[in-house]
N, CA and C atoms as a LAMMPS dump frame, in Angstrom:
ITEM: TIMESTEP
0
ITEM: NUMBER OF ATOMS
618
ITEM: BOX BOUNDS ff ff ff
-5.0000000000000000e+02 5.0000000000000000e+02
-5.0000000000000000e+02 5.0000000000000000e+02
-5.0000000000000000e+02 5.0000000000000000e+02
ITEM: ATOMS id mol type element x y z
1 1 1 N 0.82 -1.209 0
2 1 2 C 0 0 0
3 1 3 C 0.852 1.257 0
4 2 1 N 2.023 1.182 0.622
5 2 2 C 2.865 2.373 0.689
6 2 3 C 3.494 2.712 -0.653
7 3 1 N 3.217 1.907 -1.689
8 3 2 C 3.751 2.205 -3.009
9 3 3 C 3.288 3.542 -3.552
10 4 1 N 2.19 4.091 -3.007
11 4 2 C 1.712 5.384 -3.51
12 4 3 C 2.711 6.495 -3.232
13 5 1 N 3.613 6.292 -2.26
14 5 2 C 4.553 7.349 -1.893
15 5 3 C 5.578 7.627 -2.991
16 6 1 N 5.727 6.701 -3.931
17 6 2 C 6.657 6.947 -5.022
18 6 3 C 6.254 8.189 -5.8
19 7 1 N 4.971 8.525 -5.794
20 7 2 C 4.496 9.712 -6.504
21 7 3 C 4.873 10.995 -5.786
22 8 1 N 5.419 10.879 -4.557
23 8 2 C 5.82 12.072 -3.83
24 8 3 C 7.073 12.695 -4.438
25 9 1 N 7.92 11.884 -5.066
26 9 2 C 9.125 12.409 -5.7
27 9 3 C 8.951 12.615 -7.201
28 10 1 N 8.145 11.774 -7.822
29 10 2 C 7.909 11.873 -9.257
30 10 3 C 6.403 11.827 -9.474
31 11 1 N 5.822 12.966 -9.807
32 11 2 C 4.359 13.085 -9.868
33 11 3 C 3.793 12.519 -11.167
34 12 1 N 4.175 11.3 -11.493
35 12 2 C 3.732 10.709 -12.76
36 12 3 C 2.231 10.478 -12.789
37 13 1 N 1.672 9.963 -11.681
38 13 2 C 0.238 9.686 -11.652
39 13 3 C -0.549 10.986 -11.732
40 14 1 N -0.182 11.954 -10.896
41 14 2 C -0.881 13.244 -10.898
42 14 3 C -0.756 13.938 -12.247
43 15 1 N 0.457 13.937 -12.808
44 15 2 C 0.677 14.603 -14.095
45 15 3 C -0.126 13.938 -15.207
46 16 1 N -0.181 12.61 -15.185
47 16 2 C -0.872 11.889 -16.252
48 16 3 C -2.367 12.17 -16.254
49 17 1 N -2.998 12.093 -15.082
50 17 2 C -4.452 12.28 -15.079
51 17 3 C -4.826 13.748 -15.261
52 18 1 N -3.961 14.683 -14.831
53 18 2 C -4.214 16.098 -15.142
54 18 3 C -4.111 16.318 -16.652
55 19 1 N -3.083 15.736 -17.265
56 19 2 C -2.904 15.881 -18.71
57 19 3 C -4.048 15.215 -19.465
58 20 1 N -4.441 14.035 -19.031
59 20 2 C -5.541 13.322 -19.689
60 20 3 C -6.832 14.127 -19.595
61 21 1 N -7.104 14.691 -18.425
62 21 2 C -8.315 15.505 -18.269
63 21 3 C -8.272 16.721 -19.184
64 22 1 N -7.1 17.358 -19.29
65 22 2 C -6.965 18.521 -20.17
66 22 3 C -7.184 18.132 -21.63
67 23 1 N -6.643 16.997 -22.029
68 23 2 C -6.8 16.546 -23.414
69 23 3 C -8.249 16.187 -23.721
70 24 1 N -8.951 15.63 -22.755
71 24 2 C -10.353 15.271 -22.967
72 24 3 C -11.238 16.508 -23.092
73 25 1 N -10.856 17.604 -22.415
74 25 2 C -11.656 18.828 -22.459
75 25 3 C -11.231 19.768 -23.586
76 26 1 N -10.109 19.489 -24.214
77 26 2 C -9.628 20.381 -25.269
78 26 3 C -10.216 19.965 -26.608
79 27 1 N -9.796 20.649 -27.652
80 27 2 C -10.296 20.332 -28.978
81 27 3 C -9.646 19.108 -29.594
82 28 1 N -8.653 18.549 -28.888
83 28 2 C -7.969 17.361 -29.4
84 28 3 C -8.908 16.163 -29.314
85 29 1 N -8.927 15.377 -30.362
86 29 2 C -9.799 14.203 -30.401
87 29 3 C -9.152 13.072 -29.6
88 30 1 N -9.217 13.186 -28.28
89 30 2 C -8.597 12.201 -27.391
90 30 3 C -9.569 11.072 -27.089
91 31 1 N -9.178 9.839 -27.351
92 31 2 C -10.083 8.717 -27.054
93 31 3 C -10.259 8.528 -25.551
94 32 1 N -11.352 7.95 -25.169
95 32 2 C -11.643 7.672 -23.768
96 32 3 C -10.783 6.498 -23.307
97 33 1 N -10.067 6.685 -22.212
98 33 2 C -9.231 5.634 -21.63
99 33 3 C -9.812 5.296 -20.261
100 34 1 N -10.393 4.14 -20.143
101 34 2 C -11.174 3.782 -18.954
102 34 3 C -10.361 3.868 -17.671
103 35 1 N -9.128 3.357 -17.694
104 35 2 C -8.35 3.344 -16.462
105 35 3 C -8.014 4.758 -16.003
106 36 1 N -7.793 5.683 -16.942
107 36 2 C -7.518 7.067 -16.563
108 36 3 C -8.775 7.748 -16.022
109 37 1 N -9.926 7.409 -16.587
110 37 2 C -11.181 7.934 -16.04
111 37 3 C -11.387 7.447 -14.609
112 38 1 N -11.066 6.187 -14.351
113 38 2 C -11.198 5.641 -13.005
114 38 3 C -10.222 6.312 -12.045
115 39 1 N -9.003 6.568 -12.512
116 39 2 C -8.018 7.246 -11.67
117 39 3 C -8.454 8.671 -11.355
118 40 1 N -9.041 9.351 -12.325
119 40 2 C -9.537 10.713 -12.082
120 40 3 C -10.582 10.718 -10.972
121 41 1 N -11.458 9.727 -10.958
122 41 2 C -12.484 9.653 -9.924
123 41 3 C -11.899 9.202 -8.593
124 42 1 N -10.943 8.285 -8.64
125 42 2 C -10.332 7.783 -7.413
126 42 3 C -9.587 8.883 -6.671
127 43 1 N -8.889 9.751 -7.422
128 43 2 C -8.108 10.831 -6.819
129 43 3 C -8.768 12.194 -7.022
130 44 1 N -10.081 12.198 -7.117
131 44 2 C -10.798 13.447 -7.369
132 44 3 C -10.528 14.473 -6.276
133 45 1 N -10.507 14.043 -5.031
134 45 2 C -10.306 14.971 -3.916
135 45 3 C -8.844 15.364 -3.759
136 46 1 N -7.937 14.403 -3.797
137 46 2 C -6.544 14.705 -3.495
138 46 3 C -5.792 15.338 -4.661
139 47 1 N -6.073 14.911 -5.889
140 47 2 C -5.32 15.401 -7.045
141 47 3 C -6.03 16.543 -7.767
142 48 1 N -7.367 16.607 -7.654
143 48 2 C -8.128 17.652 -8.341
144 48 3 C -8.87 18.582 -7.381
145 49 1 N -8.732 18.377 -6.097
146 49 2 C -9.407 19.192 -5.079
147 49 3 C -10.925 19.177 -5.227
148 50 1 N -11.474 18.031 -5.635
149 50 2 C -12.917 17.857 -5.605
150 50 3 C -13.653 17.951 -6.928
151 51 1 N -13.043 18.527 -7.952
152 51 2 C -13.74 18.642 -9.245
153 51 3 C -12.722 18.675 -10.376
154 52 1 N -13.109 18.107 -11.506
155 52 2 C -12.229 18.092 -12.67
156 52 3 C -12.258 19.453 -13.357
157 53 1 N -11.114 20.109 -13.521
158 53 2 C -11.111 21.424 -14.172
159 53 3 C -11.44 21.31 -15.655
160 54 1 N -12.094 22.338 -16.192
161 54 2 C -12.384 22.377 -17.628
162 54 3 C -11.706 23.568 -18.314
163 55 1 N -10.825 24.249 -17.586
164 55 2 C -10.035 25.342 -18.156
165 55 3 C -8.857 25.614 -17.221
166 56 1 N -7.935 26.468 -17.654
167 56 2 C -6.755 26.814 -16.852
168 56 3 C -6.043 25.559 -16.339
169 57 1 N -5.814 24.619 -17.233
170 57 2 C -5.3 23.31 -16.827
171 57 3 C -3.892 23.385 -16.244
172 58 1 N -3.011 24.147 -16.881
173 58 2 C -1.62 24.191 -16.437
174 58 3 C -1.491 24.849 -15.064
175 59 1 N -2.123 26.013 -14.892
176 59 2 C -2.03 26.708 -13.607
177 59 3 C -2.707 25.914 -12.498
178 60 1 N -3.81 25.223 -12.828
179 60 2 C -4.481 24.39 -11.83
180 60 3 C -3.577 23.25 -11.397
181 61 1 N -2.911 22.628 -12.347
182 61 2 C -1.988 21.529 -12.039
183 61 3 C -0.851 22.01 -11.152
184 62 1 N -0.246 23.128 -11.497
185 62 2 C 0.882 23.647 -10.725
186 62 3 C 0.448 24.055 -9.322
187 63 1 N -0.74 24.622 -9.225
188 63 2 C -1.223 25.081 -7.918
189 63 3 C -1.538 23.905 -6.994
190 64 1 N -2.168 22.851 -7.53
191 64 2 C -2.586 21.726 -6.696
192 64 3 C -1.424 20.788 -6.394
193 65 1 N -0.685 20.419 -7.419
194 65 2 C 0.338 19.389 -7.251
195 65 3 C 1.631 19.951 -6.675
196 66 1 N 1.987 21.194 -7.04
197 66 2 C 3.247 21.767 -6.587
198 66 3 C 3.073 22.989 -5.687
199 67 1 N 1.842 23.248 -5.259
200 67 2 C 1.565 24.335 -4.309
201 67 3 C 2.001 25.704 -4.839
202 68 1 N 1.994 25.894 -6.137
203 68 2 C 2.296 27.209 -6.695
204 68 3 C 1.18 28.173 -6.327
205 69 1 N 1.538 29.358 -5.899
206 69 2 C 0.556 30.358 -5.498
207 69 3 C 0.291 31.328 -6.641
208 70 1 N -0.844 32.005 -6.538
209 70 2 C -1.222 32.985 -7.553
210 70 3 C -0.771 34.372 -7.113
211 71 1 N 0.017 35.031 -7.965
212 71 2 C 0.414 36.407 -7.722
213 71 3 C -0.587 37.334 -8.393
214 72 1 N -1.223 38.185 -7.614
215 72 2 C -2.171 39.144 -8.178
216 72 3 C -1.485 40.488 -8.331
217 73 1 N -1.638 41.065 -9.508
218 73 2 C -0.967 42.319 -9.771
219 73 3 C 0.222 42.096 -10.683
220 74 1 N 0.955 43.168 -10.959
221 74 2 C 2.062 43.079 -11.895
222 74 3 C 3.249 42.385 -11.257
223 75 1 N 4.019 41.683 -12.063
224 75 2 C 5.255 41.044 -11.628
225 75 3 C 6.347 41.442 -12.598
226 76 1 N 7.545 40.961 -12.328
227 76 2 C 8.649 41.3 -13.217
228 76 3 C 8.464 40.691 -14.598
229 77 1 N 7.637 39.625 -14.67
230 77 2 C 7.402 38.976 -15.955
231 77 3 C 6.093 39.42 -16.59
232 78 1 N 5.271 40.115 -15.833
233 78 2 C 3.95 40.474 -16.351
234 78 3 C 3.632 41.895 -15.911
235 79 1 N 3.724 42.843 -16.817
236 79 2 C 3.514 44.251 -16.497
237 79 3 C 2.07 44.687 -16.686
238 80 1 N 1.201 43.737 -17.015
239 80 2 C -0.179 44.113 -17.315
240 80 3 C -1.067 44.078 -16.086
241 81 1 N -0.529 43.637 -14.961
242 81 2 C -1.324 43.615 -13.743
243 81 3 C -2.276 42.448 -13.655
244 82 1 N -2.056 41.395 -14.435
245 82 2 C -2.939 40.234 -14.392
246 82 3 C -2.417 39.213 -13.389
247 83 1 N -3.281 38.279 -13.014
248 83 2 C -2.889 37.236 -12.079
249 83 3 C -2.095 36.163 -12.809
250 84 1 N -1.067 35.676 -12.171
251 84 2 C -0.261 34.618 -12.775
252 84 3 C 0.317 33.749 -11.671
253 85 1 N 0.505 32.442 -11.933
254 85 2 C 1.059 31.565 -10.911
255 85 3 C 2.539 31.818 -10.711
256 86 1 N 3.021 31.64 -9.497
257 86 2 C 4.446 31.749 -9.234
258 86 3 C 5.153 30.564 -9.868
259 87 1 N 6.456 30.634 -9.894
260 87 2 C 7.234 29.567 -10.507
261 87 3 C 6.999 28.265 -9.751
262 88 1 N 6.642 27.225 -10.462
263 88 2 C 6.41 25.931 -9.839
264 88 3 C 7.544 24.97 -10.137
265 89 1 N 7.363 23.712 -9.771
266 89 2 C 8.31 22.639 -10.044
267 89 3 C 9.652 22.857 -9.351
268 90 1 N 9.703 23.696 -8.324
269 90 2 C 10.948 23.913 -7.594
270 90 3 C 10.95 23.15 -6.279
271 91 1 N 9.921 22.402 -6
272 91 2 C 9.833 21.627 -4.774
273 91 3 C 9.141 20.301 -5.081
274 92 1 N 9.183 19.405 -4.111
275 92 2 C 8.562 18.103 -4.326
276 92 3 C 7.054 18.251 -4.429
277 93 1 N 6.405 17.372 -5.193
278 93 2 C 4.946 17.46 -5.312
279 93 3 C 4.254 17.105 -4.013
280 94 1 N 2.998 17.493 -3.908
281 94 2 C 2.185 17.151 -2.755
282 94 3 C 1.962 15.638 -2.702
283 95 1 N 1.946 15.096 -1.483
284 95 2 C 1.594 13.687 -1.332
285 95 3 C 0.14 13.478 -1.74
286 96 1 N -0.125 12.388 -2.442
287 96 2 C -1.501 12.051 -2.76
288 96 3 C -2.198 11.567 -1.494
289 97 1 N -3.316 12.18 -1.179
290 97 2 C -4.07 11.757 -0.004
291 97 3 C -4.89 10.518 -0.363
292 98 1 N -4.646 9.441 0.347
293 98 2 C -5.343 8.192 0.092
294 98 3 C -6.207 7.868 1.302
295 99 1 N -7.505 7.864 1.102
296 99 2 C -8.447 7.584 2.183
297 99 3 C -8.563 6.073 2.356
298 100 1 N -7.675 5.509 3.17
299 100 2 C -7.638 4.061 3.374
300 100 3 C -7.389 3.775 4.848
301 101 1 N -8.389 3.242 5.527
302 101 2 C -8.258 2.944 6.948
303 101 3 C -7.205 1.873 7.207
304 102 1 N -7.119 0.884 6.336
305 102 2 C -6.13 -0.17 6.527
306 102 3 C -4.714 0.391 6.486
307 103 1 N -4.468 1.29 5.551
308 103 2 C -3.146 1.899 5.457
309 103 3 C -2.856 2.759 6.684
310 104 1 N -3.827 3.582 7.083
311 104 2 C -3.616 4.453 8.239
312 104 3 C -3.424 3.653 9.522
313 105 1 N -4.17 2.569 9.683
314 105 2 C -4.003 1.741 10.869
315 105 3 C -2.627 1.083 10.891
316 106 1 N -2.164 0.653 9.748
317 106 2 C -0.826 0.069 9.676
318 106 3 C 0.232 1.135 9.958
319 107 1 N 0.025 2.338 9.437
320 107 2 C 0.991 3.422 9.611
321 107 3 C 1.098 3.838 11.075
322 108 1 N -0.029 3.8 11.822
323 108 2 C -0.038 4.202 13.233
324 108 3 C 0.078 3.012 14.177
325 109 1 N 0.513 1.86 13.643
326 109 2 C 0.683 0.655 14.453
327 109 3 C -0.619 0.248 15.134
328 110 1 N -1.722 0.408 14.41
329 110 2 C -3.058 -0.014 14.861
330 110 3 C -3.467 0.66 16.175
331 111 1 N -3.161 1.927 16.261
332 111 2 C -3.58 2.716 17.417
333 111 3 C -5.073 3.033 17.295
334 112 1 N -5.734 3.238 18.435
335 112 2 C -7.157 3.578 18.431
336 112 3 C -7.309 5.086 18.228
337 113 1 N -6.89 5.558 17.08
338 113 2 C -6.95 6.997 16.835
339 113 3 C -8.378 7.426 16.535
340 114 1 N -8.727 8.672 16.853
341 114 2 C -10.094 9.162 16.671
342 114 3 C -10.567 9.119 15.223
343 115 1 N -9.662 9.325 14.264
344 115 2 C -10.079 9.311 12.86
345 115 3 C -10.625 7.941 12.487
346 116 1 N -9.944 6.887 12.923
347 116 2 C -10.405 5.534 12.629
348 116 3 C -11.708 5.234 13.36
349 117 1 N -11.77 5.583 14.652
350 117 2 C -12.977 5.323 15.434
351 117 3 C -14.172 6.095 14.87
352 118 1 N -13.929 7.321 14.431
353 118 2 C -15.009 8.117 13.852
354 118 3 C -15.54 7.507 12.573
355 119 1 N -14.638 6.982 11.734
356 119 2 C -15.065 6.334 10.495
357 119 3 C -15.889 5.09 10.787
358 120 1 N -15.512 4.35 11.819
359 120 2 C -16.242 3.134 12.19
360 120 3 C -17.659 3.465 12.643
361 121 1 N -17.808 4.544 13.395
362 121 2 C -19.118 4.911 13.948
363 121 3 C -19.855 5.945 13.106
364 122 1 N -19.313 6.274 11.936
365 122 2 C -19.997 7.211 11.051
366 122 3 C -19.937 8.653 11.501
367 123 1 N -18.886 9.016 12.238
368 123 2 C -18.71 10.392 12.714
369 123 3 C -17.462 10.963 12.043
370 124 1 N -17.602 11.833 11.053
371 124 2 C -16.426 12.379 10.371
372 124 3 C -15.588 13.237 11.297
373 125 1 N -14.276 13.088 11.197
374 125 2 C -13.351 13.853 12.037
375 125 3 C -13.039 15.165 11.333
376 126 1 N -13.63 16.264 11.809
377 126 2 C -13.51 17.559 11.159
378 126 3 C -12.439 18.401 11.831
379 127 1 N -11.573 18.988 11.015
380 127 2 C -10.579 19.907 11.546
381 127 3 C -11.253 21.22 11.928
382 128 1 N -10.797 21.818 13.002
383 128 2 C -11.396 23.056 13.489
384 128 3 C -12.38 22.824 14.617
385 129 1 N -12.899 21.62 14.712
386 129 2 C -13.812 21.28 15.82
387 129 3 C -13.39 19.94 16.412
388 130 1 N -12.073 19.789 16.57
389 130 2 C -11.521 18.514 17.008
390 130 3 C -12.051 18.087 18.37
391 131 1 N -12.106 19.026 19.318
392 131 2 C -12.5 18.668 20.684
393 131 3 C -13.939 18.161 20.729
394 132 1 N -14.846 18.863 20.064
395 132 2 C -16.252 18.464 20.049
396 132 3 C -16.432 17.128 19.333
397 133 1 N -15.755 16.975 18.203
398 133 2 C -15.86 15.726 17.451
399 133 3 C -15.262 14.572 18.236
400 134 1 N -14.146 14.83 18.892
401 134 2 C -13.482 13.784 19.674
402 134 3 C -14.399 13.274 20.778
403 135 1 N -15.127 14.176 21.426
404 135 2 C -16.046 13.761 22.488
405 135 3 C -17.163 12.883 21.935
406 136 1 N -17.706 13.239 20.768
407 136 2 C -18.754 12.424 20.147
408 136 3 C -18.235 11.024 19.821
409 137 1 N -17.027 10.972 19.31
410 137 2 C -16.44 9.681 18.955
411 137 3 C -16.212 8.833 20.198
412 138 1 N -15.708 9.455 21.252
413 138 2 C -15.468 8.721 22.496
414 138 3 C -16.774 8.202 23.088
415 139 1 N -17.818 8.999 23.03
416 139 2 C -19.116 8.57 23.566
417 139 3 C -19.68 7.399 22.76
418 140 1 N -19.584 7.478 21.439
419 140 2 C -20.09 6.391 20.596
420 140 3 C -19.296 5.111 20.813
421 141 1 N -17.994 5.245 20.994
422 141 2 C -17.154 4.071 21.229
423 141 3 C -17.464 3.433 22.571
424 142 1 N -17.699 4.272 23.588
425 142 2 C -17.992 3.748 24.927
426 142 3 C -19.341 3.033 24.973
427 143 1 N -20.314 3.503 24.206
428 143 2 C -21.651 2.9 24.221
429 143 3 C -21.687 1.548 23.51
430 144 1 N -20.819 1.35 22.556
431 144 2 C -20.823 0.105 21.777
432 144 3 C -20.153 -1.017 22.562
433 145 1 N -20.749 -2.193 22.523
434 145 2 C -20.141 -3.365 23.16
435 145 3 C -18.936 -3.807 22.332
436 146 1 N -18.008 -4.575 22.932
437 146 2 C -16.842 -5.035 22.164
438 146 3 C -17.216 -5.775 20.882
439 147 1 N -18.218 -6.654 20.956
440 147 2 C -18.62 -7.4 19.757
441 147 3 C -19.233 -6.476 18.704
442 148 1 N -20.044 -5.507 19.154
443 148 2 C -20.646 -4.557 18.218
444 148 3 C -19.573 -3.703 17.558
445 149 1 N -18.605 -3.278 18.357
446 149 2 C -17.519 -2.461 17.822
447 149 3 C -16.7 -3.251 16.797
448 150 1 N -16.445 -4.515 17.081
449 150 2 C -15.679 -5.351 16.157
450 150 3 C -16.429 -5.56 14.845
451 151 1 N -17.737 -5.762 14.934
452 151 2 C -18.533 -5.956 13.724
453 151 3 C -18.563 -4.695 12.869
454 152 1 N -18.707 -3.536 13.525
455 152 2 C -18.706 -2.274 12.787
456 152 3 C -17.346 -2.021 12.139
457 153 1 N -16.289 -2.311 12.882
458 153 2 C -14.937 -2.118 12.345
459 153 3 C -14.701 -3.016 11.139
460 154 1 N -15.129 -4.274 11.254
461 154 2 C -14.957 -5.223 10.159
462 154 3 C -15.729 -4.787 8.917
463 155 1 N -16.984 -4.369 9.118
464 155 2 C -17.815 -3.952 7.986
465 155 3 C -17.216 -2.738 7.28
466 156 1 N -16.697 -1.795 8.064
467 156 2 C -16.126 -0.579 7.473
468 156 3 C -14.819 -0.873 6.737
469 157 1 N -13.974 -1.676 7.344
470 157 2 C -12.67 -1.951 6.756
471 157 3 C -12.782 -2.815 5.503
472 158 1 N -13.735 -3.748 5.489
473 158 2 C -13.881 -4.632 4.331
474 158 3 C -14.338 -3.897 3.072
475 159 1 N -14.825 -2.665 3.23
476 159 2 C -15.174 -1.878 2.048
477 159 3 C -13.939 -1.58 1.206
478 160 1 N -12.78 -1.547 1.839
479 160 2 C -11.576 -1.13 1.136
480 160 3 C -10.997 -2.205 0.215
481 161 1 N -11.022 -3.486 0.586
482 161 2 C -10.618 -4.491 -0.403
483 161 3 C -11.765 -5.023 -1.25
484 162 1 N -13.01 -4.913 -0.772
485 162 2 C -14.14 -5.555 -1.449
486 162 3 C -15.235 -4.593 -1.906
487 163 1 N -15.097 -3.296 -1.624
488 163 2 C -16.145 -2.341 -1.963
489 163 3 C -16.085 -1.892 -3.41
490 164 1 N -16.906 -0.899 -3.773
491 164 2 C -16.938 -0.41 -5.161
492 164 3 C -15.624 0.231 -5.602
493 165 1 N -14.861 0.785 -4.649
494 165 2 C -13.541 1.332 -4.944
495 165 3 C -12.523 0.63 -4.05
496 166 1 N -12.029 -0.526 -4.456
497 166 2 C -11.147 -1.335 -3.59
498 166 3 C -9.744 -0.755 -3.478
499 167 1 N -9.625 0.352 -2.757
500 167 2 C -8.359 1.069 -2.672
501 167 3 C -7.262 0.223 -2.039
502 168 1 N -7.629 -0.704 -1.134
503 168 2 C -6.624 -1.526 -0.464
504 168 3 C -5.968 -2.521 -1.416
505 169 1 N -6.601 -2.807 -2.539
506 169 2 C -6.027 -3.721 -3.521
507 169 3 C -5.431 -2.978 -4.708
508 170 1 N -5.304 -1.673 -4.575
509 170 2 C -4.803 -0.837 -5.665
510 170 3 C -3.285 -0.965 -5.748
511 171 1 N -2.77 -1.326 -6.9
512 171 2 C -1.333 -1.495 -7.11
513 171 3 C -0.739 -0.173 -7.593
514 172 1 N -0.287 0.641 -6.64
515 172 2 C 0.228 1.96 -6.99
516 172 3 C 1.499 1.873 -7.825
517 173 1 N 2.328 0.869 -7.56
518 173 2 C 3.557 0.736 -8.342
519 173 3 C 3.243 0.465 -9.812
520 174 1 N 2.282 -0.427 -10.059
521 174 2 C 1.912 -0.746 -11.443
522 174 3 C 1.327 0.472 -12.151
523 175 1 N 0.473 1.226 -11.454
524 175 2 C -0.129 2.421 -12.054
525 175 3 C 0.931 3.497 -12.276
526 176 1 N 1.87 3.609 -11.338
527 176 2 C 2.966 4.56 -11.503
528 176 3 C 3.767 4.237 -12.765
529 177 1 N 4.069 2.964 -12.987
530 177 2 C 4.817 2.564 -14.178
531 177 3 C 4.004 2.808 -15.447
532 178 1 N 2.687 2.538 -15.389
533 178 2 C 1.817 2.791 -16.539
534 178 3 C 1.822 4.268 -16.908
535 179 1 N 1.657 5.13 -15.901
536 179 2 C 1.62 6.573 -16.154
537 179 3 C 2.976 7.081 -16.637
538 180 1 N 4.057 6.539 -16.075
539 180 2 C 5.396 6.944 -16.513
540 180 3 C 5.62 6.581 -17.974
541 181 1 N 5.15 5.393 -18.37
542 181 2 C 5.288 4.969 -19.763
543 181 3 C 4.453 5.854 -20.684
544 182 1 N 3.268 6.234 -20.22
545 182 2 C 2.395 7.119 -20.993
546 182 3 C 3.082 8.458 -21.24
547 183 1 N 3.666 9.045 -20.19
548 183 2 C 4.343 10.331 -20.324
549 183 3 C 5.597 10.203 -21.181
550 184 1 N 6.313 9.099 -21.023
551 184 2 C 7.514 8.88 -21.832
552 184 3 C 7.169 8.79 -23.313
553 185 1 N 6.091 8.08 -23.626
554 185 2 C 5.672 7.936 -25.022
555 185 3 C 5.276 9.28 -25.621
556 186 1 N 4.535 10.083 -24.858
557 186 2 C 4.166 11.414 -25.346
558 186 3 C 5.402 12.275 -25.573
559 187 1 N 6.366 12.167 -24.657
560 187 2 C 7.592 12.93 -24.811
561 187 3 C 8.36 12.551 -26.067
562 188 1 N 8.383 11.257 -26.372
563 188 2 C 9.067 10.804 -27.585
564 188 3 C 8.37 11.315 -28.839
565 189 1 N 7.039 11.359 -28.811
566 189 2 C 6.301 11.889 -29.96
567 189 3 C 6.656 13.345 -30.199
568 190 1 N 6.782 14.11 -29.101
569 190 2 C 7.143 15.509 -29.234
570 190 3 C 8.547 15.687 -29.779
571 191 1 N 9.488 14.84 -29.331
572 191 2 C 10.862 14.942 -29.821
573 191 3 C 10.956 14.579 -31.298
574 192 1 N 10.178 13.577 -31.71
575 192 2 C 10.19 13.2 -33.128
576 192 3 C 9.692 14.345 -33.998
577 193 1 N 8.662 15.048 -33.517
578 193 2 C 8.14 16.183 -34.28
579 193 3 C 9.202 17.272 -34.374
580 194 1 N 9.881 17.556 -33.253
581 194 2 C 10.92 18.58 -33.262
582 194 3 C 12.052 18.21 -34.216
583 195 1 N 12.39 16.916 -34.234
584 195 2 C 13.464 16.477 -35.13
585 195 3 C 13.069 16.658 -36.592
586 196 1 N 11.797 16.373 -36.923
587 196 2 C 11.335 16.55 -38.296
588 196 3 C 11.361 18.021 -38.695
589 197 1 N 10.926 18.876 -37.766
590 197 2 C 10.942 20.312 -38.055
591 197 3 C 12.366 20.802 -38.211
592 198 1 N 13.283 20.273 -37.391
593 198 2 C 14.676 20.681 -37.475
594 198 3 C 15.288 20.267 -38.812
595 199 1 N 14.906 19.091 -39.304
596 199 2 C 15.413 18.635 -40.598
597 199 3 C 14.968 19.555 -41.73
598 200 1 N 13.829 20.223 -41.538
599 200 2 C 13.331 21.15 -42.551
600 200 3 C 14.036 22.495 -42.464
601 201 1 N 14.896 22.653 -41.443
602 201 2 C 15.648 23.885 -41.311
603 201 3 C 14.881 25.033 -40.713
604 202 1 N 13.76 24.742 -40.017
605 202 2 C 12.94 25.816 -39.467
606 202 3 C 13.545 26.358 -38.18
607 203 1 N 14.127 25.48 -37.357
608 203 2 C 14.834 25.943 -36.167
609 203 3 C 15.734 24.814 -35.702
610 204 1 N 16.595 25.116 -34.798
611 204 2 C 17.551 24.137 -34.296
612 204 3 C 17.126 23.663 -32.924
613 205 1 N 17.076 22.359 -32.749
614 205 2 C 16.725 21.801 -31.446
615 205 3 C 17.926 21.916 -30.531
616 206 1 N 17.788 22.507 -29.339
617 206 2 C 18.95 22.646 -28.452
618 206 3 C 19.409 21.287 -27.942
C-alpha cells in the first residue's frame, strides 16, 4: 500500500491524469481511456481538489500538485497587472491523499486513533472542531459493546478491499509505471516532431 509514496518524488500519476483531463476537455480528439477515467475519480479529492477542471489546466496543475501560489498584480514577468502563478516545479509534489483505513491503521501501528474510530461509527473527524468531534467519537465508542464495535470495524474496513472502490487492492507501483510509460511515449512523440521540423531547417533543437 505504501507504493503510492513513489508519486511524492515523481508526480507521474498526478501529471498523467491532469494531462488526460486537459486533453479530454480540449479540442484534441482524445479517445476515452477507462483506467484514466477511473483514476480521475479515485483521486478526485486529493489530485483535483474535488472537481475536474475544464479550463486553466496548467495553472491548476501547478497550484494543486506543486503548491504554486497565484500572484495578483504586476510582476517582473507580467507588467499588465494580471494574475499569474508563481514559478512551480521547484519543490517536491504534494503527497496524494489516500483515504484508506487499513493503510492508516498500519501506519499508526493499529492505534485507536479518533479518525479511525469516527469512520467506524460514522462520525467524520472535522478539523477546526476537534474537541467536540473527539467527544462524540469517544461517547459512541464507549456505548458500543466489544462485539458490536468489532462488527462495525470489520464492515467498514472490508469496504476497502471488497467495496466499489477497492483502494486496499490498488497497485500503486503498477499504475505509476503505466503513467510513466504514458508520459515517456508522449515525450518521444514531441521529440520526433521537433526532429522533423529541425530537418526542414525551421529551427535548431537545443
